[in-house]
N, C-alpha and C positions, 0 to 999 in steps of 0.2 A: 361692629364694620371692621375694626383692627383684624380679625380672623377673614372675614371675606375679602379683606384686600391681601391677606396676606397666603391663601389659601390661590387667588386668582395671577396674580400680579406674577409666579412663574412660569405660565403661559404666554407671557409676554418673552420670555427669553428666546422663545424657540420662533418667535419673529422678529431677529436682532436688527435685519434690513431695513422693512416696513415700520419695527418703535422707533429706529435710527432718523429717518424721515417725518414721523407723526413726532419728535421730539423737537427739530430744527424748526417745525412748522408753529409748534407751540411757542418757541422761543421770539420766534419774527410777528409772533401775537401780542406776546407782551412787550418786546420793545418798542412794536408801533402803537402798540397803546399807552407806553410811558412819552414814546416820542411825538404822540398827538397834545398831551402835555404843555412838553417842551415848547413846541413853538407859540402858545397863548403869549410866552414871555414878549419873544422876539416881535410878535404884532402888538402888542399893546408899547411894546418901551421905544420900541425902532421906528411903527410904522405911525402910528398915531398918535404919540407921543411927539418923538424926535424927527419923522417926516424925511425918514432913511430913503429915497427913494429905490436906491439899489435894491435895500430888504426889501421894499417893496414889489418890484419885479420876481426876486429868485423865492418869495414864500411860497407862489402857487406851488414854483416845482417841489418844495420842499412837502407840501403838503400832500400832492398829488403821489409823494414817494412815499411818504410813511402812510400814507391809505393802501397803497400798491403793495406795501410789504405787506402789512397784518391781512391782508385780504387774499392774500398770496400763501399768507403762513397759512389760514382757519382752511382754506381750499386743501392745504397737503396735511394737513394733520384730520380732518374730517377726511379725507380719502382712507389714509392707509391705518387709520385708527377701526374706522368701519369696516377695514379689510380685516384687518385681526381680531375684531369684536365678531364678526360675522363666522368665522373659521373657529377661532375658538370653538363657539356655540354647536356649528355643525358639531365639531370633534364630540362634545358632550351630548348631543342629544344621541348621535352615534355611541359612544361609549353607554351610556342610559338605556336603550333598546338592545343592545347585544347582553348587556348586563339581567336585563328581563327574561331575554328567550331563554337562558341558563338557570332559572331562579326554578324552583319546586314546582311538584302542578298542587303542592300544599296551600303555596303563596296566593297561585290564580282562582282554588278553592276558595277560598276567603277572603281575597280582594276583589273588589267589584272591577268590571272592567272600565268604566265612566271614572273612575278613580285614577286609577292606571293611567290610563288616558288623558286625564286632566293634569299629572304631574307631569307628561311627555309633552304636552303642549305649552299648557298656560305656565305650569313654574317656572319650565326654559326660557318662555317670552320673557319671564320677569328677572330672571340671572343672564338672559340676553343683555339688559338695559345696562347690566352691571359693566360687563367686558366691554360692549359695544359702546355705550354713553359716559358712564359714572365715572369709571377710571381714567380715561382719558380727561373729561371734564376736568376731572378733579385735578390733575396733573397739569393744563392748560390755566386753570385758575390758580392753583395756587402760585403756578411761575408769574402770572400777571400781575396777581398782590404782591410777591415779592418782591417785581421790578419797580410797582407803584406804591410801595413801603419805602423801597431806597431811592426812590426820588423825593419824594416827600421828606423824606428826613434829613436828605441832602438841601434841601431848599431851604427849612427851617426845623430845626432839629425841637427846637421851643413849641412852636405850633401842631406840631408833629404828636406832640407826647401827649397831647390833649383826647386826642383822636386813640392813637393807640391802646391809652387806657380805660376809656368809656364801652371800644366795641368786645372785649373781652369778658364784658359785665352780661354777653348774650347769650355768653357758652352755659348757663346753668338752666334758664326757660326753654333752650335751644333743646337740650339733655331730655327734661321733664315731656316734651314736643316727640323728640324721636322714640321713645320709649312708649306713648300710646300709639304713633305710628306702625312700632311692631306687632301691637297685640292686635290693633285693626286690619291687618295687613295679614296676620294667621289668619282670624276669623275670615278676612275676604278669601283669602285664597282655599279654604274649608269649604267655604260655601259654593265657591266657585267650581271645585269639587263634585260638590251636590247636587249640582244644576246642570253638569257635562253628563252624569249619573244620570240622574232622567232622563235629559235627552236622549242620551243612548239605549235608555229602555225604550222608552217610547218609541223612538227610528226601529229598533230590534223586534216590537212586538206589533209592529203595526196595525195588521191583521186580526188579532186578539181585540184590537182598540175600534177597529172598523164594523168585525163582524157583532160586536158588543154597544156598538154606537156608546162609546165612553169616551168620546174628544172633551165632552165639557166634565167629568171627572178628571181626566190628565192635565186639562187645561189650568183647573185649577190646583190641582197638585204641584205644575211648573209653573203657574204665576208665584207658590209661596218663596218655593228654594230661588224663582228668579230675584223676589223683594226681598230677600235676605241678602244676594249678593247685592242690590240697589244698594241697599242700608248700610253695608257695612263700608262700599265704597264709597259711600256721602258722607262717611265718618272721616276714611282715608282725608279725602279731600278738604273736611272742613279742620281736619288736625294741618292739613300741609299746607293751607292756605292762611293761616294766624303767621306762620315763618314772616311773609312778605311784612304784615304789619308792624311786627314786631323789631325788625330788623329798620324797618322806616323810622320807626319811633326812636330806636336809640341812633340813629342815623341822623336823624336832625337836630338831635341833640348834640351830638358829638360839634355837625357842620355852625351849629348857632355859636356854640363857644368860640369855633375857630374865626367865624366871621366876628365877632364882639372883638376879640383879642388879636385879630390880625387886620383889623380895622384899626384899632389904638397903633399896630406897629406902622403901619403904611401913614397914618396922620402925623405918627412922630416922627416918622422920617425914616427908620431903621429896615425899611420895605420897601422896593418898588411897586406901584399898580402891576406891574406886568409880573415881575415874581409872586404875587399876592393871588393874581387872578389863576395864574401859570400851577402853584400848589393848591387853590381850590377845586383846579379841575381834575389833575392829580388824584384829590380826594373823592371829589363826586364819581371820576371814573372806578377808584378801591371801594367805592360802593356797593358797583354791582358785585364782580365778582364775588363778592364777602355773602353776598344776598344770595347770590348763584351757590355759592359753595355750602351754605346751612340749606339751602332746599335739598341740594344733591343729597346732603347725609339723612336729608329725611326720607327721601325717596328710596336710598340704600336699604330703609329698613323692611322694603317690600321685597327685595332680593334676597336681604339674609333669612329673610322667614321661608322665601321661595328655595332658598340653599339649602337650610334645613330639612327640607322636604323630598330634597331629592339626595340628601346623602344618610336618609331615612333607607330609600329604595339602595342606594347604592352599599350599606352596608350590610343590606341584608343578603344571605348567604346561602346556595345550596346546602342541603345535608343530603341528597345525591351525587355521591363524589364518584365521576370517573373513575374506573382503574387505569390498571399502568398497561397491561398486557390487551394488544389486537389480537382478535377474537378471527381468525383467519381458516379457518377448516370448517369443515361442513358441520354443525348441529345436528350431532344422530340423535343423544339423548337428552330430556332437560327432568330434572326431579328435583319434586320438594318435600324436605323434611322435615317435617311438625311446623310447619307456619304459619303463625297468627299473624294478626295484622289490626292496629288499633287507630280512630280517625281522632283524637282529642279525647282520648279514656274511651271511645264508645269500641266496641269490639264489632270488626267488619268480618276478619275470616278467624277460626279456632282451628288450629291443632289439624292443619290440613295437611295431607301426606300423599304424594301423585308422582308416579314415571311413565312418560311418552317417550316411544321411541321414532324413528322417521321411519314415517308410511300411516304413522298411526290417525285415525280421527275421534277428537272426542269433543265431547257434546257438554254444556252447561247450562242445565235447568233448573228452577226451581222460582217462586214468588219474588215480586220486587224487592229489592232490599236486601234478598238473601244469600249476597256476597258474591253471584256472578261476575262481575262489572270490577270488584275489588280481588280479586284472583289475575283476569286480565291483565289491571293497573302492574304488580307484582310481575306477571311476564314481560310487560316494556318495559320495567323499570322505572314508571313513574314514581315509585312507593320502595322504599326496602320493607321487610319483615320486621313484625315489631319483635317475634323472635322467632326459630328456627331458621333456616339458611336453602338457599333455590341455586340447584347446581349445573354446570351446561358442560356435558361431555367428562363431570366428575370434576371439575371445577368451578367454586361459586362465581357466579356468576359476578360478582362485586369486585372481581381482579379485571376483567374484560374493559377497555374506553366502552363507555357510551354511544360512539358511534360505529365503531366495530360491530357493537351491538347489534343498532338499530336496522342497520345497512342487513342486518340476518332476518329480521321482525317485518311482515306487512299487517299491518293494521286497520281493521277495513273498523269506522268506528260506526256507532247509533247516528249520531250526527253525518252527514257528510257533506266534507269542504272544499269547496271550490273555490279555488285562488281566479281574479281579473285576469288571465292572462291565456293563450289557446289552450286547444283540447292536447296537443303535443306536450306542453310547457307542463300543463295539470298533471299528465301523467307521468312524463317523467322528472316530475316534482327533484329540485334536489339535486338532477345528475344534468351530464349532458342530454342533449335530445339527440335519441339515432331514429329516424322516423320507421327503420324496418323493426325493431323492437315495437315501438310505438302502437305500430297497425296489430302487429303479432298480439299484444296484449288486450288491445282492443278487440279482436276477432275473438278471442279467449271468451273476452266481457261480452260477445255478442252486443256489442257498441256499434259497431260498423254498420251494421242495417240501417241506424238513423244517421250517420256519420257521412256514409255516400252520400248522402240526400243532400245535404250541406253545401253551400256553395264554393267556400274554403277549404273544407275537408278537417282533416286535422288540425290545420293551420286556423281554423276559427273561432274571434275570438268570445270566450262564455264572458260574462256580466260577471259582475258582485252577488258570492253565494252563487251563481249561476240558474240565475234568475230565469235565464232562458233556455230553458230547458227543464223539461218534463222532471219529476220527484226518481221514477224508474230508471230515467237517461242519465242524471246523477249521480245515482248509484252505480251504475254498471260505469261512467266513468273515472267515480273512487276504486272499482273493483279492478281496474284495467292499471289503475295506480299502484296498487297491490301487488296485481304480477308483472309490471315489468321490474320490481325488484328480485324477482328470482329467487322468491324468499327460504327460508330453510324453515320458519316459524310463520302460518299465517294465519289470521285472528280474526273471524270474522263474527262482528257483532251486529248480529239481524241485519245483517250485510244486504238479502232478497228481498226486506221487508217491502217496498214497494215496486216488486214487479209481479208481473202477470203471471198467472201458472205456466203458462208455455216456456216466457223468457225465463224464467225461476229453475225449471226443470234441465233448459240448456247449457247453462252454469254451472247445476249441480251434476251433469253430465264432465263438463269441461274441469269442476276441480275433482271431479272422480279419479278422472286421466294425470292429472297431477297429484294424486295423491300421494304416490310411491317418494315423490322428489322432497318432501315435506310433512311436518308436523302440524298439524290443523285444529284448532280452537275454534269452536263454535258455539256462541253464544245465541241459544234458541229461543226463537218464540212459536214457531210453527213445526209441526209434527214431523211435515214432508224434508225439514231442514234437515233433521239429525235420526232418522230411524234405522239409516245406513252405518252410524258412526259406527265404531270398532267399541268406545268406550262412552255409557252415560254417565255424566255425574248429579246427581241428583241434590241442589243445595239447601238449606233450612237452619236460618240465623246463625249463618254463618257457616255450616258445617257440611259436611259431607255425610248426608245420611245413607245415600245408594249409590251403587255404583253396578256396571253392569251392560247389557246389550237390551235393546229396545225389547227383545222378546221376555228377554230375563225378568228385568225391571215393569213389566207388565204385568206378571205371575208372582214375582217377590215385594212389590214397594208401593205399599198404595197411597204414597207423597205422587208417586209418577203415575197412579194409575189416574187420580183426579187431576193431577197436572196434563194428561195427555189427551183427557176430555176437553180441557180449554187450549189447546193449542190449534 
């Protein structure tokens, strides 16, 4: 708890004005609460016992004033603490999402998207409770306790002693409950992450589920995860619910002692009836913030666990570090010197040596898992070589900033990514929309033939994943996005697989016209896309076993001969 407060209290320094008003509101609540207890004394002593008519007239005004002060203070405190809390959480969420986008592809390969989604949503929501509710409530209840404690000591130090001695005895059982809360909170958040992961899988693979009529199977798997969430949440509720009975039992012991001793004080004439009831009222009022404070402590355990999980993500640092030099000149050559790559000690590429120049087209072929995509990952610098080096224009690629490097490389992946935005925004993704350039890129990708038929043309809004387009149309949008960049290196990973023969032929013609302006790498699964390549690289178990033109390989490479029969 101490570490959590130490971490998030500094955030409040950025909101000095809001925090100042929030503290004023808290003070008003504390003073109003203590003032309510103080009014009991004149009501009993002056009005009911001494029958003071002037006090009877004034008392309703005092009462309204005290409650108005308390209500206004609570309103001010609630508004400004909520403002601070919501804004801090907004910044935390921005920070976390920004941090995640800069992490290595290796992180996303190992971490399920549902797990990441759970941490960005569920865990942040639990932390939000700390900043927006727990810290402000902690400050308010502490101020209220201090005001009421000061009042009861002022009224009768002897009676206050009995209450103030017994209440600290609650610390030990409360600490035990807090320890349990931390344990169940961690299990609850982990099970919630598992459930979110399961949901993500269901909705991402809904076509597979429906085509296999496996709804019952998925329902059973989801029920299991959902039941785990329910079980651990109920354990949290059970543990947290013990706090109130514990505090009530200890509070009743303290109040019982106070009533007994206070009653003797009144009978013996050492205390007036009004003073005793004012003291007792303050004591009863003191019980509520103490109970709320102990409840807040338990709730904070949930946020402590969520905060640790979030910090794990923030402490994860990328290993692919951006260089310091901007890549401003055109890429004329890219060279791989004895490059090897491993994924978790599993070899993916072995001793690859390759040089490509502007105007060359290079095709990568081989069985699944042979190393083609691994080579592409190195070119885009999703990964760095385990050994060996990659040079661009004679300089190591690590020397260049990732942003300037990626501006020169266009990558059309096997999976087509479409954003929930207009066609123009999808084509110009990450850059300002130049409609003339957008249309030019779409024409090169032979996409305008269907876009011209749409009511809003290039401003047509695409649904999530581009589900309102056919597979071939999505592929042409993705290709247009690559061409919009005017890249120096174009990487096509089965980029025309969803196109009909006519469309593919037209796009191959467009790419042939653009060939002198760039270096083209094509991961091929169809013979028609590679037979005109300048160089074809044949991969097998992470190595290049053959290289040459289509005709040369047909004559000299048995592996290529087998592949060409299946391409």
